[in-house]
N, C-alpha and C positions, 0 to 999 in steps of 0.2 A: 827296703822291704825285704824280709827274708824269703828264701826259696819256699815254694809251696808244692807239695807232692800231690799228684793226681791219683786219687784212690778210686774205689768202686763208685760208679756214677749212680747215686740214689737221689731221689727227689728232695729238694731243699724245702724246709718248712718256712723259714723267715729269711728274707733277703736284706742284708745290710749293704746298701750301695756304696758305702764309704770304704769297706774293707773286703767284702766278698769280691773275688777276682774271676776273670775270664782269660783264657789263653789266646794270644794273638801272635802273628808273625810280623815283625818289624822289618820290612823289606829294605829300609834304609840302612840297617845294621847288618853288614856282611862278615862280621868277625867270626861267626860260627860256621856260616855256610854262605855260598854265593847267592842263594835264594832268599837269605834273610835269617834273622835270629828269632827264635820263639821266646815270647815274653808274656808277662801277666799284666792285666789292667782292670781297674774297678769300673763299676757302672757310672759313678760320678765323673771319672776321667773321660769316659766316652761322651757323656752328655755335655761336658764342658770343653770338649775339643774344638779347635778352630776348623776353618774350612766349611764346605757345604756337603750336606748329606741328603740323599733322596730316598724318601719312603714311599712305598706303594700305597700304603694307608696307615692310619694310626687311630686308635681309640683311647681316649683319656677319660677315665671315670671320675677323676677329682678335679680340682681347680687347675687353671692354666694361667701362668703369669709370665708376660714377655716384657723385659726391660722395665721392671717395677710397675709402671702403669700405662705403658704404650698399648698393651692388650691384656685384659683380665677376663677370665671366665670364672664366674662365681657358681660353682656346681651346687652349693647348698640352696641358693635362691633362683637358679637357672637364669642368670643374667650375664650380659656381656658388657664390659666397659672398655671404651676407647679413650685414652687420656685420663682415665681414673681407675684406681684399684678398688673402688667401692661403688660399683654401679647401683643405681636406685630404680632402674626400670629394665625392661627386657633388653633394650639397646640404649646405652647411656654414652653420649659423645660429649666430652668436656674439653674446654679450652679457655684461655684467658688472653687478654690483650686483643690486638687487631689480628685475627686469624680466620682462616677458612677451615671449618671443621669437617665439612662434607662436600664432595664434588661429584657430580654425575655428568659425564661428557660423552661426545660421540667419538668416532675413530680418529678424526683429525683434530679433536679438541677445539673445534670452532664454536660449538654450541654447548654451553655448560649451565648446569644448575648448581648453585653453591649455597651453603648454609654456613653462616659465620657471624663475626662481630665487625661492625663498622669501626668501633673503638672499644675501649675497655668496658663500656656499659650498654652499648646499643647493639642488639642482635638484628640480623637482616637475612632475608632470603633474596637471592638475585638470580636472574637468568641472563647469561652473557651470549652475545654474538660477536665473536672476535673478528669476524670478517668485516664488520662495520668500522670499528676503530679499536686499536689495541687496548684491551682491558676494559672496554666500555660495556655498560650494562644495558640490555634492552629494557628491562624494568627491574625494580627491586622494592621489597617491602621492608620497612624499618619499624622495629618493635616499639621503641621508646616514644617516637613522635607519631606512631600509627599512620604512616604515610605510604602511598603507592606512587612510585616515580618511574618515568620512562626516559629513554635516550632517543633524541631525534636526529642523531648523526653528528651534532655539534655541541649539544648542551643537554642537561637534564631538566625535565619539567615535572613539577609536582602535580599529579593528576587527582589523587583521592586522599583525603585526610579524615580520620576519626579522632576528634579531640577527646581529652580526658573526661569531659562531661557527656560524651556520646554524640555530639553534634557532628554530622558527616557533611563534607563539602567535596564537590567535583569541580576541578579548575582546568583552565587552559585546554578547552575542548575544541577540536577542529581548527586549530590555529588561532582561536580567539582568546586573548589574554583575559585573566580575571576569573571570578567565580561563576560557574555556569549553573550549578544546582546546589541547594542546601536542604538538608533534612534535619529538623530539630523537633522539639516537643510540640511546637505549633502545627507543623505539617511539612509538606514538601514544596519548596519554592524553586521555580525554574526561571532563571534570569534575575533572581533577586531573593531577598529573605522572605520566607513564607509568612503570609498574613492570614491564611486559612489552611484547611487540611491539604488542599492543593491550590497553588497560586502561580500565575505566570506574569512576568514583567520583563521589560527591557526594550521592546520594539517601540519606535516612535511612528508618527503618521507618515514619515518618509519611507517606511518599510511596508511594502504591500505583501505581507506574509501572514500566514495563519498562526495564531497563538496556540490553538489546539486543532489537530487534524485527525479525525477518526476515519479509517479507510477499511472497506471490505472488498474482497475480490469480486463479489456479486451481491445483489440485494433484491428483496422482494417487496411486496406491498403489505403483507400481513405484519402484525405486531412483532417487533424485535427481529425482523428478517433483513432490515437494512441498518446502516450505521446509526447507532442510537446511544442516548444517555438515559439512565434510569435513576429516578429519585424515589427512595423508599423511606417512610417515616417510622418503620419498625412494625407495622401491622400489615396483614395480607391484603386488606381492602383499601389501602391508601398508597398506591404506587403510581407514579407518573413517568411516562416515557416520552422523550422527544426523539423523533426519528426522521431520517431522510428515506422516503420510500420511492426509489427510482425517480428522484427529482421532485417529489412532492413532500413538502414539509408538513409533519403532523405531530400533534400533541395528543397522547392517549392517557387514559387513567383506568385503573383496575377497580371495579366495584361490583358487588352482588355476584361475585364468581365469574366475571367476564371482563374482557378488555373493551373499551369504548373509545373511539376517536372523537375528541372534543373540538379540535381545531385543525383545519387543513388548508394549506395554500399550495395550489398546483403550479406547474411550471409556467403557466400563462399569467399568473398573478391573481387568479380567482380565489376568493376566500370563502371557505365553508365553515360555519359554526354549528357543530352538532351534525353536519351532513358532509358528504364528499362533494365538492363543487363540480358542476358540469359546465361545459363550454357555453351552453345556451341559457344558463341560469342567472347570468348577471355577475358583476364583479364581486358582490357580497351576497352570500346565500345563507339563510338562517333556518334552523330546524323549528324555532319558535320566535316570538317577538322580542323586542328590545324593551327593557324596563328602565324608566327614568326615575330619579329620586322623587319622593313625595313632595319635597320642597325644592323648587327650581334653583339650580345653581347657575345664575345668569352669566353669559359670556359676552365680552365686549366685541367679539368677532361677529360681524353681521352674517357670515357664511357658516356659522356653527349652529347646529340644531341642539339646543340645550334643554328642551322640555317637551314632554308629550303626556297628555292626560285625557282620559275619558271618564266622565262622572256625571252626577246630577247635582242640582242646587235648588234651594227653596227661594224663589223670587218673592219680593214684596210688591203688590199691585196697588197702584193709586190712579186717580183720575186727574185730567187737566183742571177740572173744577169739580167741587162737590166731593161726596164720599160714597163709594159703593157699599152696598149692604153685604152681598155674598158673591164671591168669585171663586170657582173651584180650579185648582191647578191640577190638571190631569197628567201632565208630563212637563218636565223642564230638565233637559240634559245638554251636555256640551262636549265638544272635542277641541282640545287645545294642542296645536302643533307649533312649537316655538312661541311666537307672539300672535299667531293667527288663532282666533277663537270662533268656532261655529256653534251657535246655540239653536236648539229646537224647542219650541214652546207649544203647549196645548192647554188653552184656558176656556172654561165655560162660564159665561155671564149668567148668573142665576137670578140675582135681584140687584138692580142698579142703584137703588136708593136715590141719592141726589147727584150721582156721578154724571159728568158730561165732558165733552171735549175728547182729548186723547186718552188712551189706555196706556199707562206707563208701568214698566216692570224693572226691577233691579237686575244687574248683570252679575255673573260669577266672578269676573275680573274687570277692573276699571278700564275705560277707554284709554287710548294713547293720547287723547286730547283733540283728535281730529273729528270734525263733524261730517266727514265725507261718507262713512259707512252707511249702507242701506240694505234692507231686506224686504221680504214679502210674506204675506199670510193669506189664507183663504178662510172666509166665514163658511164653515162646512156643514151647517144645519139648516138655516132658514133661507139664505139667499144664494150661497155659492159665490158671492162676490169676492174679488181680490182686494187686498189692502196693502199698505206700506208700513215697514218697520224702519225707523230712522233714529238718528242720534238724539238722545234726550239730554243727557248731562254726562259728566265724567263716569258716573256709575249706573246710568239708566239708559233704556231705549224706549221709544214711544210708538204707538200704533194708531193709525187713522185709516178709514176706508179709502178706496181708490179715488173717490171724489172729495176727499177731505172731510167726509161726514164722520160722526162719532161712531165708534164700535160699541158704545154703551147702549145695547139693546137687549132686553131680557130674552134669553134663549139663544143668543149668539154663541158660536164656538169658534175661537180664534186658534188656528193651527198654522205655524209658519217657521221660517228660518232666518237667522240674522248672523252676518259674518262681520267681524271687526278685528282691529289690531289692539292687543292689550298694551298697557303702559310698560 
């Protein structure tokens, strides 16, 4: 390079870093003076010089490229690339093969968070605790297989997986091998595959453990103040709550703008239906009666009450001999409790015609076949005398006066009760 003369120092308009020069003193060249020799250098020579330079600060308004793609600042798009000269986001870290792209660690580098690839195709995020085992991962997430894994000090365990179809499974929980929980389109299954929105499975009768345990730190007796489960069918007036109210089991439903307790079992085992049971009210306490089906559903168990009825019937009245002309049925009603039938009769003899002997009437239910049943009546108009009601046939009962005289007397009124077992 030819010598360059320093002339008047005026401001330069355009800088050519390849040819425009600056004066420097080369202290390694003592040919001109012991303190060094004055020489000239271009801006490009300064930037390309070896060694280390220290800057107090630097402002770069354009792009910055370090070693082709080690670091790239894209000033046009305000992006930074690490490992790429063409960043596509605010911070773009690129690598290939089995590499760690990003590491965050403590002072001793014992606890690290890394982002990289497990192999050429699988990205992973890992947290390391190098104090457990050299290079071991406390846990890591793998992108391709959508897995979450942990290190137990000697081996890795697969804890959580989301399959490509979205099915999620939790495995190897609490030291127990196998699948602990599965979430799929059917629902959530604990201990097995779900068969409903929420299902539990896995325990056998040998395990005295709760399948579902709902716990509150405290509970009250009002609705939804204790551990409870709510069932709602989508309307505001059809909600049912099952609740533990300080040891009392209750079933509530919401209707007509209010909650009502429909069934309650207290800690002593007393049951209230429609009422809160009291200790002196008996084991079963009802707000109203029990309704049995109109047609009996018979039970083979002799200790089972399978029928209850209260009603009237229309008896047919006949005589032991002859035919009566007019008999008025004032009343004929019965109560049936299981097989026990109690009938009440009120007959007025208006005109006996040719009737004589016993007065016989049909029953609301057939006899059991026994001739033992017996009842009583009172002639309640003319004499006040008592009489007997006894077994007539499978479907009838008969009446005679106390002295076996006929009740077929004009003006007599027969009022009585007869109890028997139905077939």
